[in-house]
C-alpha positions as CSV (number, residue, x, y, z in Angstrom):
1,M,23.2,-29.6,2.7
2,E,19.7,-30.4,3.9
3,K,20.9,-30.3,7.5
4,V,22.5,-26.9,6.9
5,R,19.3,-25.6,5.4
6,S,17.2,-26.9,8.2
7,S,19.5,-25.4,10.8
8,K,19.3,-22.0,9.1
9,L,15.5,-22.2,9.1
10,A,15.5,-23.1,12.7
11,H,17.8,-20.2,13.5
12,V,15.5,-17.8,11.6
13,A,12.5,-19.2,13.4
14,E,14.2,-18.8,16.7
15,K,15.0,-15.1,15.9
16,L,11.4,-14.5,14.9
17,A,10.0,-16.1,18.1
18,V,8.4,-13.8,20.7
19,S,10.7,-13.2,23.6
20,N,9.7,-12.9,27.3
21,N,8.2,-16.3,27.4
22,E,8.4,-18.1,30.8
23,P,11.1,-20.8,30.9
24,G,10.1,-24.4,31.2
25,L,7.1,-24.3,28.9
26,T,6.4,-27.3,26.7
27,N,6.0,-27.0,22.9
28,A,2.2,-27.4,23.3
29,Q,2.1,-24.6,25.9
30,L,4.1,-22.3,23.6
31,M,1.2,-22.7,21.2
32,L,-1.1,-21.5,24.0
33,T,0.6,-18.6,25.8
34,N,3.0,-15.7,25.6
35,Y,3.5,-12.5,27.5
36,D,0.4,-10.9,26.0
37,L,-1.9,-13.9,26.7
38,K,-0.9,-14.7,30.3
39,P,-2.9,-13.2,33.2
40,V,-1.9,-9.6,33.7
41,E,0.3,-9.1,36.7
42,P,-0.4,-6.3,39.2
43,E,2.2,-4.0,37.7
44,R,0.3,-3.8,34.4
45,R,-3.2,-3.4,36.0
46,Q,-3.2,0.3,35.5
47,W,-6.8,1.0,34.2
48,G,-8.9,2.8,36.9
49,P,-12.5,3.8,36.6
50,W,-11.7,7.1,35.0
51,N,-9.7,5.4,32.3
52,F,-12.7,3.4,31.3
53,V,-14.8,6.6,31.4
54,G,-12.4,8.3,29.1
55,F,-12.2,5.2,26.9
56,W,-15.9,5.1,26.2
57,I,-16.4,8.9,25.9
58,A,-13.7,8.8,23.3
59,D,-15.2,5.7,21.5
60,S,-18.8,7.1,21.5
61,F,-17.8,10.1,19.4
62,N,-17.6,8.5,15.9
63,I,-19.4,8.8,12.6
64,N,-21.4,5.6,13.0
65,T,-22.9,6.8,16.3
66,W,-23.5,10.3,14.9
67,M,-25.6,8.8,12.1
68,I,-27.3,6.0,14.0
69,S,-30.6,7.8,14.4
70,S,-30.8,8.7,10.7
71,S,-32.3,5.4,9.5
72,M,-34.8,5.5,12.4
73,I,-36.1,9.0,11.6
74,I,-36.2,8.2,7.9
75,S,-38.3,5.1,8.7
76,G,-40.9,7.3,10.2
77,M,-40.0,7.8,13.9
78,S,-39.9,11.2,15.6
79,W,-36.5,12.4,16.8
80,W,-37.3,11.6,20.4
81,Q,-38.5,8.1,19.6
82,S,-35.3,7.4,17.8
83,W,-33.3,8.9,20.6
84,L,-35.2,6.6,23.1
85,C,-34.2,3.6,21.0
86,V,-30.5,4.7,21.2
87,W,-30.8,4.9,25.0
88,I,-32.4,1.5,25.4
89,G,-30.1,-0.1,22.9
90,Y,-26.9,1.2,24.6
91,V,-28.2,0.4,28.1
92,I,-28.6,-3.2,27.0
93,S,-25.2,-3.1,25.3
94,A,-23.6,-1.7,28.4
95,T,-25.1,-4.6,30.4
96,F,-23.5,-7.2,28.1
97,I,-20.2,-5.2,28.1
98,C,-20.1,-5.3,31.9
99,M,-20.9,-9.1,31.9
100,T,-18.1,-10.0,29.6
101,G,-15.8,-7.3,31.0
102,R,-16.1,-8.7,34.5
103,I,-14.5,-11.9,33.4
104,G,-11.4,-10.1,32.1
105,A,-11.3,-7.7,35.1
106,T,-11.6,-10.6,37.6
107,Y,-9.1,-13.1,36.1
108,H,-7.1,-10.5,34.1
109,I,-7.2,-12.7,30.9
110,P,-8.2,-11.7,27.3
111,F,-11.0,-13.0,25.2
112,P,-9.1,-15.8,23.4
113,V,-8.3,-17.3,26.8
114,V,-11.8,-16.8,28.1
115,G,-13.1,-18.7,25.1
116,R,-11.0,-21.7,26.0
117,A,-13.3,-22.5,29.0
118,S,-16.4,-22.5,26.7
119,F,-15.1,-23.9,23.4
120,G,-12.1,-25.9,24.5
121,I,-8.3,-25.3,24.4
122,W,-8.1,-25.8,20.6
123,G,-11.8,-25.2,19.8
124,S,-11.5,-21.6,20.9
125,L,-9.3,-20.9,17.8
126,W,-12.3,-20.9,15.4
127,P,-14.2,-18.0,17.1
128,V,-10.9,-16.2,17.6
129,F,-10.0,-16.6,13.9
130,N,-13.4,-15.4,12.8
131,R,-13.1,-12.3,15.0
132,A,-9.6,-11.6,13.9
133,A,-10.5,-11.8,10.2
134,M,-13.5,-9.5,10.7
135,A,-11.4,-7.0,12.7
136,C,-8.8,-6.8,9.8
137,I,-11.6,-6.0,7.3
138,W,-13.2,-3.4,9.6
139,Y,-9.7,-1.9,10.1
140,G,-9.5,-1.2,6.4
141,V,-13.0,0.2,6.2
142,Q,-12.6,2.5,9.2
143,S,-9.3,3.7,7.8
144,W,-10.9,4.6,4.5
145,I,-13.5,6.7,6.5
146,G,-10.6,8.2,8.4
147,G,-9.1,9.1,5.0
148,E,-12.2,11.2,4.2
149,C,-11.5,13.2,7.4
150,V,-7.9,13.8,6.1
151,T,-9.3,15.0,2.8
152,L,-11.4,17.6,4.6
153,M,-8.4,18.7,6.7
154,I,-6.2,19.2,3.6
155,R,-9.0,21.0,1.7
156,A,-9.5,23.4,4.6
157,I,-5.8,24.4,4.2
158,W,-5.4,24.1,0.4
159,S,-8.7,24.2,-1.5
160,S,-6.9,23.1,-4.7
161,Y,-6.5,19.6,-3.1
162,N,-10.1,19.0,-4.2
163,D,-8.9,19.2,-7.8
164,V,-5.8,17.0,-7.7
165,P,-5.4,15.3,-11.1
166,N,-6.2,11.6,-11.0
167,S,-3.3,9.4,-12.2
168,L,-4.9,6.1,-11.2
169,P,-6.8,4.0,-13.8
170,A,-10.6,3.7,-13.5
171,S,-10.2,0.0,-12.8
172,S,-8.5,0.8,-9.5
173,G,-11.9,1.9,-8.0
174,T,-10.5,5.1,-6.4
175,N,-8.6,8.3,-7.4
176,T,-5.3,9.9,-6.5
177,R,-6.8,12.3,-3.9
178,D,-8.8,9.8,-2.0
179,F,-6.1,7.2,-2.0
180,T,-3.5,9.7,-0.8
181,S,-5.8,10.7,2.1
182,F,-6.4,7.1,3.0
183,F,-2.7,6.3,2.9
184,L,-1.8,9.3,5.1
185,F,-4.4,8.2,7.7
186,W,-3.2,4.6,7.6
187,L,0.4,5.7,7.9
188,C,-0.2,8.1,10.8
189,S,-2.1,5.3,12.6
190,L,0.9,3.0,12.8
191,P,2.6,4.6,15.8
192,A,-0.5,4.1,17.9
193,I,-0.2,0.3,17.4
194,W,3.3,0.3,18.9
195,F,2.2,1.1,22.5
196,P,1.2,-1.6,24.9
197,V,-2.5,-1.9,25.7
198,H,-2.1,-0.8,29.4
199,K,-0.4,2.4,28.2
200,I,-2.7,3.2,25.2
201,R,-5.2,4.5,27.7
202,H,-3.5,7.9,27.4
203,L,-4.7,8.1,23.8
204,F,-8.3,7.6,24.8
205,T,-7.9,10.1,27.7
206,A,-6.6,12.8,25.3
207,K,-9.4,11.9,22.8
208,A,-12.0,12.1,25.6
209,Y,-11.0,15.7,26.2
210,F,-10.6,17.0,22.7
211,V,-13.2,15.2,20.6
212,P,-16.3,16.0,22.6
213,V,-15.3,19.7,22.7
214,A,-15.1,19.6,18.9
215,G,-18.5,17.9,18.8
216,V,-20.1,20.6,20.9
217,A,-18.5,23.3,18.7
218,Y,-19.9,21.6,15.6
219,F,-23.3,21.5,17.3
220,I,-23.3,25.2,18.2
221,W,-21.9,26.2,14.7
222,A,-24.7,24.4,12.9
223,I,-27.4,25.9,15.0
224,V,-26.0,29.5,14.6
225,K,-25.5,29.0,10.9
226,A,-29.2,27.8,10.5
227,H,-30.5,30.4,13.0
228,G,-32.2,27.6,14.8
229,I,-32.5,23.8,15.4
230,G,-34.4,23.1,12.2
231,P,-37.6,21.2,11.4
232,I,-36.7,17.7,12.3
233,V,-37.2,18.2,16.0
234,H,-40.7,19.5,15.4
235,K,-41.9,16.6,13.2
236,S,-44.0,13.9,14.7
237,N,-43.8,10.2,13.8
238,T,-45.4,9.1,10.5
239,V,-45.8,5.5,11.5
240,H,-48.1,4.1,14.1
241,G,-49.2,0.9,15.8
242,S,-47.3,-2.3,15.1
243,T,-45.3,-0.6,12.3
244,L,-43.9,1.9,14.9
245,A,-43.3,-0.9,17.4
246,W,-41.2,-2.9,14.9
247,A,-39.4,0.2,13.8
248,M,-38.4,0.9,17.4
249,I,-37.3,-2.7,17.8
250,S,-35.1,-2.4,14.7
251,G,-33.6,0.8,16.0
252,I,-32.8,-0.8,19.4
253,M,-31.2,-3.8,17.6
254,S,-29.1,-1.6,15.3
255,S,-27.7,0.1,18.4
256,I,-26.8,-3.3,19.9
257,A,-25.4,-4.6,16.6
258,N,-23.1,-1.5,16.5
259,F,-21.6,-2.9,19.8
260,A,-21.5,-6.7,19.0
261,T,-17.7,-6.8,18.5
262,L,-17.0,-4.8,21.6
263,I,-19.3,-7.0,23.7
264,V,-17.1,-10.0,22.8
265,N,-13.7,-8.3,23.1
266,D,-14.2,-6.2,26.2
267,P,-12.0,-8.6,28.3
268,D,-9.1,-7.5,26.2
269,F,-9.2,-4.1,27.9
270,A,-11.0,-4.9,31.2
271,R,-8.2,-7.3,32.1
272,F,-6.0,-4.3,32.8
273,A,-8.4,-3.0,35.5
274,R,-7.0,-2.7,39.0
275,K,-10.1,-4.4,40.4
276,P,-13.4,-5.7,38.9
277,R,-15.4,-2.7,40.3
278,D,-13.3,-0.3,38.2
279,A,-14.7,-1.9,35.0
280,L,-18.3,-2.0,36.2
281,W,-20.1,1.3,36.9
282,S,-17.7,3.3,34.9
283,Q,-18.7,1.3,31.8
284,F,-22.4,0.8,32.6
285,I,-23.0,4.6,33.0
286,T,-20.6,6.0,30.5
287,I,-21.7,3.9,27.5
288,P,-25.4,4.9,27.2
289,V,-24.7,8.5,28.2
290,G,-21.8,9.0,25.8
291,F,-23.4,7.4,22.8
292,A,-26.8,9.0,23.4
293,V,-25.3,12.5,23.7
294,T,-23.3,11.9,20.4
295,S,-26.5,10.7,18.7
296,F,-28.4,13.8,20.0
297,I,-25.8,16.1,18.5
298,G,-26.1,14.3,15.2
299,I,-29.8,14.7,15.2
300,I,-29.7,18.4,15.9
301,V,-26.9,19.2,13.4
302,S,-28.6,17.2,10.7
303,S,-31.9,19.1,11.5
304,S,-30.1,22.4,11.2
305,S,-28.6,21.3,7.8
306,N,-32.2,21.0,6.5
307,V,-32.6,24.7,7.0
308,I,-29.2,25.6,5.3
309,Y,-29.4,23.2,2.3
310,G,-33.0,22.3,2.0
311,Q,-32.6,18.7,3.0
312,P,-31.1,16.9,6.1
313,I,-27.5,15.8,5.7
314,W,-26.8,13.0,8.1
315,N,-23.2,12.4,7.2
316,P,-21.2,14.9,9.3
317,L,-18.2,14.7,6.9
318,Q,-20.5,15.5,3.9
319,L,-21.9,18.5,5.8
320,L,-18.4,19.8,6.5
321,G,-17.5,19.4,2.9
322,N,-20.6,21.5,2.0
323,F,-19.3,24.2,4.3
324,L,-16.1,24.3,2.2
325,D,-18.0,24.1,-1.1
326,N,-19.6,27.5,-0.8
327,G,-16.7,29.1,-2.5
328,N,-16.5,32.0,-0.1
329,A,-15.7,30.1,3.1
330,S,-13.9,32.4,5.5
331,H,-10.7,31.7,7.2
332,G,-12.6,31.1,10.4
333,A,-14.8,28.6,8.7
334,R,-11.8,26.8,7.2
335,A,-10.2,26.6,10.6
336,G,-13.4,25.2,12.1
337,V,-13.7,22.6,9.4
338,F,-10.0,21.6,9.9
339,F,-10.3,21.1,13.7
340,I,-13.6,19.3,13.5
341,A,-12.3,17.0,10.8
342,F,-9.2,16.4,12.9
343,A,-11.5,15.5,15.8
344,F,-13.3,13.0,13.6
345,A,-10.0,11.6,12.4
346,L,-8.8,11.2,16.0
347,A,-12.2,9.5,16.8
348,Q,-11.7,7.1,13.9
349,L,-8.2,6.3,15.1
350,G,-9.3,5.6,18.6
351,T,-12.2,3.4,17.4
352,N,-9.9,1.6,15.0
353,I,-7.4,0.8,17.8
354,A,-10.1,-0.2,20.3
355,A,-12.4,-2.2,18.2
356,N,-10.0,-3.6,15.5
357,S,-6.3,-3.3,16.1
358,V,-6.1,-4.5,19.7
359,S,-8.7,-7.2,19.2
360,A,-7.1,-8.5,16.0
361,G,-3.7,-8.3,17.6
362,T,-4.9,-10.3,20.7
363,D,-6.6,-12.8,18.5
364,M,-3.6,-13.3,16.3
365,T,-1.5,-13.7,19.4
366,A,-3.7,-16.6,20.3
367,L,-3.4,-18.1,16.8
368,M,0.4,-18.0,16.7
369,P,1.6,-17.1,20.3
370,R,5.1,-18.3,19.6
371,Y,5.6,-15.7,16.8
372,L,3.0,-13.0,17.3
373,N,2.2,-10.6,20.1
374,I,-0.4,-7.9,20.2
375,R,2.0,-5.4,18.6
376,R,3.0,-7.7,15.7
377,G,-0.6,-8.8,15.3
378,G,-1.8,-5.1,15.2
379,Y,0.7,-4.4,12.4
380,V,-0.5,-7.5,10.5
381,C,-4.0,-6.2,10.9
382,A,-3.0,-2.8,9.5
383,A,-1.2,-4.5,6.5
384,V,-4.3,-6.6,5.7
385,G,-6.5,-3.5,6.0
386,L,-4.3,-1.7,3.4
387,A,-4.0,-4.7,1.1
388,M,-7.7,-5.5,0.9
389,C,-8.4,-2.2,-0.9
390,P,-11.4,-1.2,1.2
391,W,-12.7,1.4,-1.3
392,N,-13.6,-1.5,-3.6
393,L,-15.7,-3.1,-0.9
394,L,-17.5,0.1,-0.1
395,S,-18.1,1.1,-3.7
396,T,-19.8,-2.1,-4.9
397,S,-23.5,-2.7,-4.6
398,N,-23.2,-6.2,-3.2
399,N,-24.7,-5.4,0.3
400,F,-21.3,-5.6,1.8
401,T,-22.2,-3.4,4.8
402,T,-25.2,-5.7,5.3
403,Y,-22.9,-8.7,5.4
404,L,-20.6,-7.0,7.9
405,S,-23.3,-5.9,10.2
406,A,-25.1,-9.2,10.1
407,Y,-21.9,-11.1,10.7
408,A,-21.2,-9.0,13.7
409,V,-24.7,-9.9,15.1
410,F,-23.7,-13.6,14.9
411,L,-21.1,-12.8,17.6
412,S,-24.1,-12.9,19.9
413,S,-23.8,-16.7,19.8
414,I,-20.3,-16.5,21.1
415,A,-21.3,-14.0,23.8
416,G,-24.2,-16.3,24.8
417,V,-22.0,-19.3,25.2
418,I,-19.3,-17.5,27.2
419,I,-21.7,-15.7,29.5
420,A,-23.8,-18.8,30.2
421,D,-20.6,-20.8,30.9
422,Y,-19.2,-18.2,33.3
423,Y,-22.2,-17.0,35.2
424,V,-24.6,-20.0,35.1
425,V,-22.6,-23.2,34.6
426,R,-19.3,-22.4,36.3
427,K,-20.6,-19.7,38.7
428,G,-17.5,-17.6,38.3
429,Y,-14.9,-20.3,38.8
430,Y,-11.9,-20.7,36.5
431,Q,-8.8,-22.8,37.0
432,I,-6.5,-20.4,35.4
433,K,-3.5,-22.6,35.0
434,D,-5.5,-25.2,33.1
435,L,-6.6,-22.6,30.6
436,Y,-3.0,-22.7,29.4
437,S,-2.6,-26.4,29.6
438,A,-2.7,-28.9,26.6
439,Q,-2.8,-31.9,28.9
440,K,-5.5,-34.3,27.8
441,T,-6.7,-34.7,31.3
442,G,-7.2,-31.0,31.8
443,P,-10.7,-29.8,32.6
444,Y,-10.8,-27.6,29.5
445,Y,-9.4,-30.1,27.0
446,F,-12.8,-31.9,26.5
447,W,-12.7,-34.0,23.3
448,Y,-9.4,-33.5,21.5
449,G,-9.3,-29.9,22.7
450,F,-12.9,-29.1,21.4
451,H,-15.9,-28.6,23.5
452,W,-18.8,-30.1,21.6
453,R,-21.4,-28.5,23.9
454,G,-20.1,-25.0,23.2
455,Y,-20.1,-25.6,19.5
456,A,-23.6,-27.1,19.4
457,A,-24.9,-24.1,21.3
458,Y,-22.9,-21.7,19.1
459,I,-24.3,-23.3,15.9
460,A,-27.9,-23.3,17.3
461,G,-27.6,-19.5,18.0
462,I,-26.5,-19.0,14.4
463,L,-29.2,-21.2,12.8
464,I,-32.0,-19.3,14.5
465,N,-30.9,-16.2,12.5
466,I,-29.6,-17.7,9.3
467,V,-32.9,-17.6,7.3
468,G,-33.6,-14.0,8.3
469,F,-30.0,-13.1,7.3
470,V,-30.6,-14.5,3.8
471,G,-33.7,-12.3,3.7
472,A,-31.6,-9.3,4.8
473,I,-29.4,-9.6,1.7
474,G,-32.4,-9.5,-0.6
475,K,-33.7,-13.1,-0.9
476,P,-37.3,-14.0,-0.4
477,V,-37.9,-15.7,3.0
478,P,-40.9,-16.4,5.2
479,I,-42.2,-13.4,7.2
480,G,-41.7,-15.3,10.5
481,A,-38.0,-15.5,9.7
482,Q,-37.9,-11.8,9.1
483,Y,-39.5,-11.1,12.5
484,I,-37.0,-13.4,14.2
485,Y,-34.1,-11.6,12.4
486,R,-35.3,-8.2,13.6
487,L,-34.6,-9.6,17.1
488,N,-31.3,-11.1,15.8
489,F,-29.0,-10.3,18.7
490,F,-31.4,-11.5,21.4
491,C,-32.4,-14.6,19.4
492,G,-28.8,-15.6,18.9
493,F,-27.9,-14.9,22.5
494,I,-30.9,-16.6,24.1
495,V,-30.7,-19.7,22.0
496,A,-27.0,-20.1,22.3
497,S,-26.9,-19.5,26.1
498,G,-30.0,-21.6,26.8
499,S,-28.7,-24.5,24.7
500,Y,-25.4,-24.4,26.4
501,Y,-26.9,-24.4,29.8
502,L,-29.2,-27.4,29.0
503,L,-26.4,-29.4,27.4
504,C,-24.1,-28.8,30.4
505,R,-27.0,-29.7,32.7
506,F,-27.6,-33.1,31.1
507,F,-23.9,-33.7,30.3
508,P,-22.0,-32.1,33.2
509,I,-18.5,-30.6,32.7
510,P,-15.6,-30.5,35.2
511,A,-14.1,-27.5,37.0
512,C,-17.5,-26.0,38.1
513,S,-18.6,-24.6,41.5
514,E,-21.9,-25.3,43.2
515,H,-22.0,-21.7,44.5
516,W,-20.6,-18.4,43.3
517,L,-16.8,-18.6,43.5
518,E,-14.5,-16.1,41.8
519,V,-10.9,-16.7,42.7
520,G,-9.3,-14.0,40.5
521,D,-8.1,-11.9,43.4
522,E,-5.8,-14.8,44.4
523,I,-3.9,-14.6,41.1
524,I,-0.7,-12.6,41.4
525,D,1.7,-13.7,38.7
526,P,1.0,-17.4,38.0
527,S,3.7,-19.7,36.8
528,L,2.2,-21.6,33.8
529,A,5.0,-24.2,33.4
530,Y,4.2,-27.8,34.4
531,D,5.7,-28.7,37.8
532,A,8.1,-31.7,37.9
533,G,5.8,-33.2,40.6
534,S,2.5,-32.6,38.9
535,G,0.5,-35.5,37.9
536,S,-1.7,-35.8,34.8
537,D,-4.7,-34.6,36.6
538,A,-3.5,-32.0,39.0
539,Y,-0.8,-29.4,39.5
540,D,0.8,-27.5,42.4
541,E,-1.5,-24.5,42.8
542,E,1.0,-22.9,45.2
543,V,3.2,-22.1,42.2
544,A,0.3,-20.5,40.4
545,S,-1.0,-18.2,43.1
546,G,1.4,-18.2,46.0
547,H,-1.1,-20.0,48.3
548,D,-1.2,-23.6,49.4
549,Y,-4.2,-25.4,48.0
550,D,-5.4,-28.9,48.6
551,L,-7.2,-29.8,45.4
552,K,-8.6,-33.1,46.8
553,D,-10.6,-31.2,49.4
554,A,-11.0,-28.3,47.1
555,R,-10.5,-25.9,50.0
556,V,-8.0,-23.1,50.6
557,N,-6.0,-24.1,53.6
558,E,-4.4,-20.7,54.4
559,A,-6.5,-18.8,56.9
560,G,-8.4,-15.8,55.6
561,L,-8.9,-17.1,52.0
562,R,-12.2,-18.2,50.7
563,D,-13.6,-21.7,51.1
564,R,-13.6,-23.7,47.8
565,K,-15.9,-26.6,48.8
566,G,-18.3,-27.6,46.1
567,V,-15.9,-27.3,43.2
568,H,-16.2,-30.2,40.8
569,E,-12.8,-31.5,39.8
570,Y,-11.7,-34.7,38.0
């Protein structure tokens, strides 16, 4: 009986296993790879520069970006000072994005695989798990905001929707109307998760055309309704000296913190680039321009709202709701609210897919590659986002958004380790097949699959900010810790990257190059299975890339390929 039961379980497990795995993989390799984790073959490298432009234009138009200048202006800055902070913050963010994105665009591998070089084959699972958990939480939060957009859309058609009787108990934390809107947005988001990442670019292209048009229409509508641009743009700053300087630094850091997750997970998208250059200038230029323009529209619309309602309304959804609450909203006004709310809903959908669904799906694929792919992981993420009841998190006064924002900033430690490892320590050189190998003699196996140097640097980058983080949630801490925390992303990144470099300098690691050496262009469709003739410390690179390598001399023998002298092997 026990044997029958175990055989049935094995049959079910086999049915649930992800298909399309390469034959000949060992059990350990099946825990490290599947179709969605392997290097992207040329047929799926379909993202050109304009796809990245469309991706970031689409992503820039969201509610967080719209409101990002509000706290800066409230803190005493003028509008142009806050806008300058947005420009500086997103130029810095774009620099980090291009640095991590180049790794994916060169070797066509996602973040979980990139992390194996820095944290070890098994050690990379901890950063991956952390980011997956956070992506699931953010998916629910962003879906709840998307539900607010749905509420406006339905109210624009049926005004009585605002007065739907509540059948939910007070202990639920929400009401029938808001939960229905949230569930509709969540349900309509599910089809977008189905499409492969290399094809989802069409969603961002469509969003890049429609959403900015709606934003400009909102911009013009608010100015016409207020008969001008309002008083905010005429106000000068009310803080000066060091207070102004620290306010501007905080504004710059808030712009960077808004991007912390995307900085880490950009390889998940950049790996589909046709060539590394496609993911360089397209991202570096579009990110600051797109986010700065959206922020500017938010400033002007909010300034105009001050004329209409006597106080600035920074939340664009609240302002649209006020347009409907007049009681005598015309059919044209209702249509305008509907289409602008639809644009915001589409913006929330795209942001949720880009920053949360795909990243969580990719991370879960790395955690259970035998049974999860990006599609299944994305649906798990959506299920968790529904089950976590995000309205309870947003309604409580427990500094939840502070926790989320600060936790995202701690991703700077991960980014610091990865960037230092790739650009400074390894000088662009990866042995791709070994990133999918669980052999104990592999160059990325380190100590039981964990890279202690990477973890030491990662923890150091967190510790520099931890006291200031405690202060951010309301506890008394020394003023010095508060100043450090105001530079949180930079402090975490610099300490983590610097620590990692020094540790690798004093305790050298294998598979490094003495000069800049990126060999990603030689990867076509590598076979990841161990060769019958491979030893414990080498493998037949000809199988991986189609070229004949002599690893002992560390040189490409075929004429026309780059010299690989100076590579440190075992």
